[in-house]
C-alpha positions as CSV (number, residue, x, y, z in Angstrom):
1,X,63.5,-16.3,-10.9
2,X,64.9,-19.2,-8.8
3,X,63.9,-20.8,-5.6
4,X,64.2,-19.6,-2.0
5,X,66.5,-21.9,0.0
6,X,64.9,-23.4,3.2
7,X,67.6,-22.0,5.6
8,X,66.8,-18.5,4.2
9,X,63.1,-19.0,4.9
10,X,63.8,-20.3,8.5
11,X,66.1,-17.4,9.2
12,X,63.5,-14.9,7.9
13,X,60.8,-16.5,10.2
14,X,63.1,-16.0,13.2
15,X,64.1,-12.4,12.3
16,X,60.5,-11.0,11.8
17,X,58.4,-11.2,15.0
18,X,55.1,-13.0,14.3
19,X,53.3,-10.4,16.4
20,X,54.5,-7.7,13.9
21,X,53.1,-9.7,11.0
22,X,49.7,-10.4,12.6
23,X,49.6,-7.0,14.2
24,X,49.4,-5.4,10.7
25,X,45.9,-6.9,10.3
26,X,44.7,-7.6,13.8
27,X,44.7,-5.3,16.9
28,X,46.8,-7.2,19.4
29,X,47.1,-6.6,23.1
30,X,49.6,-8.1,25.5
31,X,48.4,-11.1,27.4
32,X,51.4,-12.3,29.3
33,X,55.1,-12.6,28.6
34,X,55.6,-12.4,24.9
35,X,52.0,-13.5,24.3
36,X,49.5,-11.3,22.4
37,X,45.7,-11.8,21.8
38,X,43.3,-10.2,19.4
39,X,40.1,-10.9,17.5
40,X,40.4,-13.8,15.1
41,X,40.6,-12.8,11.4
42,X,39.4,-16.2,10.3
43,X,35.7,-16.8,9.5
44,X,33.9,-19.0,12.1
45,X,30.4,-19.4,13.6
46,X,31.7,-18.2,17.0
47,X,34.1,-15.2,16.7
48,X,37.0,-16.1,18.9
49,X,40.4,-14.9,19.7
50,X,43.8,-15.4,18.1
51,X,46.8,-16.0,20.4
52,X,50.2,-15.1,19.2
53,X,53.3,-16.4,20.9
54,X,56.3,-14.3,19.8
55,X,58.9,-16.5,21.5
56,X,57.7,-19.7,19.8
57,X,56.9,-17.7,16.6
58,X,53.4,-19.4,16.4
59,X,49.8,-18.4,16.4
60,X,46.6,-20.3,17.2
61,X,43.0,-19.3,16.5
62,X,40.7,-20.5,19.4
63,X,37.5,-20.5,17.3
64,X,38.8,-22.4,14.2
65,X,41.8,-24.3,15.5
66,X,43.9,-22.8,12.7
67,X,47.5,-22.5,13.8
68,X,51.0,-22.1,12.5
69,X,53.8,-19.7,11.9
70,X,54.0,-16.3,10.1
71,X,54.0,-17.8,6.7
72,X,51.0,-20.0,7.5
73,X,49.2,-16.9,8.8
74,X,49.8,-14.9,5.6
75,X,48.7,-17.8,3.4
76,X,45.4,-18.3,5.3
77,X,44.5,-14.8,6.3
78,X,45.7,-13.0,3.2
79,X,45.1,-15.9,0.8
80,X,48.6,-16.0,-0.6
81,X,50.6,-18.7,-2.1
82,X,53.7,-19.9,-0.3
83,X,56.3,-17.9,-2.3
84,X,54.1,-14.8,-2.1
85,X,53.8,-15.2,1.7
86,X,57.6,-15.5,2.0
87,X,58.1,-12.4,-0.1
88,X,55.6,-10.5,2.0
89,X,57.3,-11.6,5.2
90,X,60.6,-10.3,3.8
91,X,58.9,-7.0,2.9
92,X,57.4,-6.6,6.4
93,X,60.7,-7.3,8.0
94,X,62.6,-5.1,5.5
95,X,64.9,-8.0,4.7
96,X,66.6,-8.9,1.4
97,X,65.5,-12.2,0.0
98,X,68.0,-14.6,-1.6
99,X,67.0,-16.7,-4.5
100,X,69.0,-19.6,-6.0
101,X,68.9,-19.9,-9.7
102,X,69.4,-23.7,-9.4
103,X,71.3,-26.0,-7.1
104,X,74.7,-25.2,-8.6
105,X,74.3,-21.5,-9.4
106,X,75.1,-18.3,-7.6
107,X,72.5,-16.5,-5.6
108,X,70.3,-13.7,-7.0
109,X,69.1,-11.1,-4.5
110,X,65.8,-9.4,-4.4
111,X,66.3,-6.2,-2.5
112,X,63.8,-4.7,-0.2
113,X,62.0,-1.8,-2.0
114,X,61.1,1.0,0.4
115,X,59.2,2.9,-2.2
116,X,56.2,0.5,-2.2
117,X,55.1,1.3,1.3
């Protein structure tokens, strides 16, 4: 298998709402315009909240200071590697993922598989 081009990753992050990703693991409630809040899934002495900003496609854990985008969340909360997190994001968003064999080759597509849900 090849590599996933950066523009494809950026496009995927924009297409799949971060609240959809985090909402699969954390019960989120609306806390303003396009802002959601829930219990932090990250271990900390003081159990705090996680804030999810859909418009900015970012999250921030108030108890640990961990923050980032949907891929960062999957890597930290689900303990995934980068490529695995990108593939999981594509699966959640039901998007095909394009791989490049090398810089000069044609693309290879990994289709979304609906049977694994």
